[in-house]
N, C-alpha and C positions, 0 to 999 in steps of 0.2 A: 181370885185373880182370873181364872178362866171365864167367869161370868162377866167380868169387866171387859176382857178381850172380845168376848162374843158380842157384847153390846156395842163396843167400839167398831167391830167389823160390820155389824148390822147398819149402824149409822153411816159408816164410810161408804157403803155400797149404794146409797141414795145420791142421785145427781146433785141435789141442792146442798147436801152435806159435803160432797166432794168440792163444790164451789167454795164453801166455807173453809175447808182445809187448804185449798189453793190460795185463797186470800191471805191466810195466816202464813203460808209458806213464802209468799212474795214479800210479806212484811219481814220475815226472817232474813231473806236475801239482802235487804237494804242494809242490815247491820253487817253482813259479810262484806259487802262492797265498801262500807265505811271503814271497817277494820283493815281490809287490804290496802286501801288508799292511805290510811294513817301509818301502817307499818312501812310502806314504801317511802313515805316522807319523814318518818321517825318523829311525827307530831300529830296531834289530833286534827283530822281533816274531814270535812263533809263534802264529798264530791257532788256535782250536779246530778249524777245518776241516782244518788240517794233520794233526791226529791222526786225524780221521775218514777222510781220504784215505789216510793211512798204513795204517790197518786194512784199508781196501778193497783197496789195492794188495797188502798182505801176504796177504790172504785169496785174492785171485786168483792170486798167485804160488804160494801153498801148494797150491791146487787143481791148478795147472799141474804142479807138481813131483810131486804124487801121481799124476796121470794119466800123466805122462811116465815114471814108474817102471814102469808096466804094459807098456811096450814090450819085446819080446823082445830079448835081447842088449844091454840097456842098459849103456853104458859111461860115461856122463856121471855126475859126482858129484852126484846128486840128493838123497841123504840129507842132506848138509850144508845144502842149500837148505830142506828140510822143517824141520829142527831150528832153523835161523836164523829162519825165518818164524814158527814157533810161539813162540819166545822173544821176538821183536820185537813180535808182536801183544800179548803180555802187557804189555810196556813201554808200547805205545801206549795200551792200555786203562787202565793205571794213570795215565798223564798226563791222560786224559779225566776220571778220577775226581778228580784234583787240581784240574783246571779247574772242574769242577762244584762242588766244595767251596768254592773261592775265590769263585765267583759267588754261592753261597748266603750265605756269610759277608758279602760286600759288600752283598747285598740286605737282609740283616738289620740292617745298619748298625752 
């Protein structure tokens, strides 16, 4: 266990790894936001903030993956992370477009 913690600490002290941890933490926050919004309404809700946080987390994780690829002798499967984040951010942005359209339609009455 102490070997695992030592390795984790070593990785966490590198800036590029801190960026990766930050991206994952932002992704975690989107579920917290969704959970709180759902609890307040007593039904499942996906607030607009969920999509903004998704884009933020996706962008941070994408930057991490790109920076991580620059390491010599890289053996981690980083390319799938890059492709997944690019595709996911398109979906997040599309959901924001749909949210905005609905808001405009409701405002117009």
